[in-house]
N, C-alpha and C positions, 0 to 999 in steps of 0.2 A: 543233404543229411546222410551221414554215414550209417551203414547198417551195423547191427550189433557185432556181427562177425568181423567186419572191417575195423571196428573200434577195438577189437581184441577181447570182446566179452564172450565167454564160453560157458555153457551150462555144465555144471558139475553134478556129481551124484547127490542124492538127497541126504541131508544131515538131520537125523531125527525127524524125518517127515517133511522137512522144509526144503524147497528147491532154492538153491543158491547159485550165484553167478560170480565168475572171476573177472576182474577188470584189469587188463594189462594190454596195451597196444599203442596205436598211433595217436589216440586222442585221450591222453590221461585226464584232461579236464572234463571229459564227458561223464565219467563215473568217479567221483572223488575218493571213494573208499579204496585203499590200496590193496586190501586182501579180499574180503568177501562182502557181498551186499545181498541182503535178503530181498527176493523179488515177490514171493508169496508168503505173507506173514502168518497165515493160518496153518497150523500143523495138524496132523491127524490125531494127536493126543489132546486136542482142545486148545482154547485160547491161552489160558494162563500157564500151561505147563512149559511153554517156550518163551514166555514173556521176558525173562532175563536175557535170553539169547538175542531176541529182537532188539531190546533196548540197548544191549551192549554193542550190537552191530551199528545201530543208528548213531549212538554216541561216538563210535569209532569213526564213522563217516564224517560227522560234523566236526569233531576235534581235528581230524586230519586235514580238513579244509582250511584250517588256520594257516597252513604252510603252503597253500596253493597260490597261483598267480592272482593278480588283482582282478583280471577279467576272467572269472571262472563261472561259466554257465554252460548250458547245453549248446551244442555246436550251432544250431540254427539261430541262437540269440547272440552269437559272438559279436557281430557287427553292431547291433543296437546297444550292446553292453559298452562298447568303446565310446559310442556317441553319448550315452547316459552319464559316463563318469570321466573318462580320460579326455574326451573332447568337448565336455560340457562347459560353456563359459560361466554358468552359474556356480559350478563346483570350483572352477579355477579362481573365481572371485573377480573376474574382469567386468562383470555387470553389476555387482553390488547386491545387497540383500533385497532391496526394493524391486530390482529388475527381475528377481526370481519369481515374484508374484505375477509377472506379465508373460512368462515363458512357459512352455510345456516341459515335459519330463526330460527332453533332450536339449533344452536350452534354446529352442527355436521360439520366436514370438508367436503367441497364440493367434494373432491376426494374420500371420504369414500364410500364404497359400500352401507352403510345404510343411506346415505344422501337423503333427500327428493328432493333436488335440488331447493328449493325456496330461491332465493337470494334477501334479503331485508335488506341490511345493514343500510340504513337510518332509517327504522322503529325500528330496534334493537337498534340503537344509541339513539333513543328517550326513549326507555325503560331503557337503561343504565343511561341516565340523570335523569329520574325519581328515579331510585334506588340510585343514588349518592345524590340526594336532600333529600329524605325522606325514604329511604329503601324500604320495601315492604308494607308500609301503603297504603291502597287502594284508599284513597281520591284523592291523587295527580294524580294517573293514570286515574281515571275516569274523573277528572276535565279537564285534557288535552284532553281527547276524546270529551267531550262536547264542549270545546272551538274550537276544530278542526272542529266539525260538524257545528258550527255556522259560522266559516270562510268559509267552503265549500258552505254553503247556500248563503252567501253574494256573492261569486264568481259566483254561478249559476245565481243569479239575474243580476249581471253585464253582464254575457254572454248573458242572455236573452234579455237585452236591446240592444245589438248589432245585434241580429238575428231577433227578433220578430218585427212586425210593431210598429211604434211609436203611442202613444196615445191609445193603446189597454190595456185591463185588463190582457192580456196574461202573462206579466212580473210578476204581483202580483200572479197570479194563479200558475205559474211555481215555484216561490219562496216558496209559501205555501205548494205545493205538495211535493217539495223536503224536506222541513223542517219537515213535519208532516207525511210523508209516513211510514207505519209500517215496510217496508222492510229494513229501515235503523236502526232499533232497535238493531239488532245483532252487527252491526259495531260500534255503539255508546256505548251501554251498555257492550258489550264484549270487554275487554281490548285488546285482540289480533286483534280485528277489526280495530285497528289503522292503520294497513297496508292498508286497503281500504280507510280510511279517508285521510291519507297522500298522497297516490297515486292519489286519486281524486283531492286533492288540487293542486298538481303539474301539473296534467293533465289539469285542468281548466286554470291554469296560463299559460301553454304552448299554449293553444288555444287562450287566450286573447292576448298573445304576438304576435302570428301569425296574428291575426286580425289587430293588430297595424302595423305589417310588410306589410300586403297587402295594408292598407290605405296609408302608407308612400310611398310605391312603386308606387301607382297610382298618388301621388302628385309629384313624382320625388325627394323625400326627401332622402338625403344620410343616414339618420338614419335607413333606411329600413334594412341594413345589420346588424346593432346592434340588432334590434328586431328579426331578423332571428337567430342570434347566441344565443340570450336569449331563443328563442323557443326551440332550440336543447338542450340547457343545462337543461331547465325545463323538457323537455320530458325525458331526461336521468335520472333526479332526480326522476321522477314519476316511471320509470322502476325499480329503486333501492328501491322503496317502495312496489310496487306490479307488478308482471310480466305482468299482463294484460294491463298495461299502454303502452305496446309496440305499441299499435294501435294509439297512440297520433299523431304521424307524418302522419300516413295514414289519419286520420280525418282532419288534417290541409290541406293535399293535396286535399281531397274531397271538403273542404270548398272553397279552391282556385278555383277549377274547377267550382263549382256552382256559385261562385261570378263572375268568368269570363264569364260564360254563361249569367248570369243576366245582366252584363254590356254590352255584345254584343247585347242582345235583346233590351236594352234601346237605344243603338246607332242606331240600325235599325229603331226603332220607331221614333227617332229624325230625322233621314235622310228622312224617309217617310213623316213625317209632313212637313219638309222643302221643299221637292219636290212638295207636293200638294199646299203649300203656294205660291210657285213661278210659278206654272203652269198657262197657259193663261186662263184656264176655271174657275179658282178660283179668278181671279182678279175682283174687283168691276167695 
């Protein structure tokens, strides 16, 4: 793994309180933004004051990745990236769609002793669709990744509206941080990062479906079972994109517990207020 100095990444002076880095060197695929990349997004003047700057830099990084090579990922993942796409028989179509369900992320049979064990058929299917549309031309692969990141950002904002207090700036801050945080650069600019993007999208959709289930259950709406079934299906799809999404249903259960505790607390407060209202000492 090359050091930042070997990669041509140099620390520049602070710009309005933000430390930025310049990427130019022997490893242009390491840092996809051609000009500046924000490394520490929190500025001394507060979170929102530099939000347009951060968002602009992240958009610049993602849009410029459209013109990068097909295998664009961090240097340590370069070899596995070639295996996952360029050398994957499931992407090339030599094994057929059914064979994809029996192989790991790199096209190796799951029962093979050399298999990594990463089972992500939905992500591999998206690579195959890219290949069928335009071969190995990199633009389409990167365009899909950028669009998926935009969709994930929209879902994060929608989820924040359900969880965060109404009328606060927290929803906007959450959306900006998710869209512009440098930690997402590898997943968006690196084509193999699509597993993280698709897994994240189905994960968020599962949470949103479960929130709808909880709401309909509280109202006694019969559609609550439909929402629950959709939640399970979306959680399963997330797992078929990235194994870490196995926690989706666990998070749904935790949300239900927290929501139930908050509801019980509100009922206690309402009961207490009612008791005090009807007690003899409080009557005029």
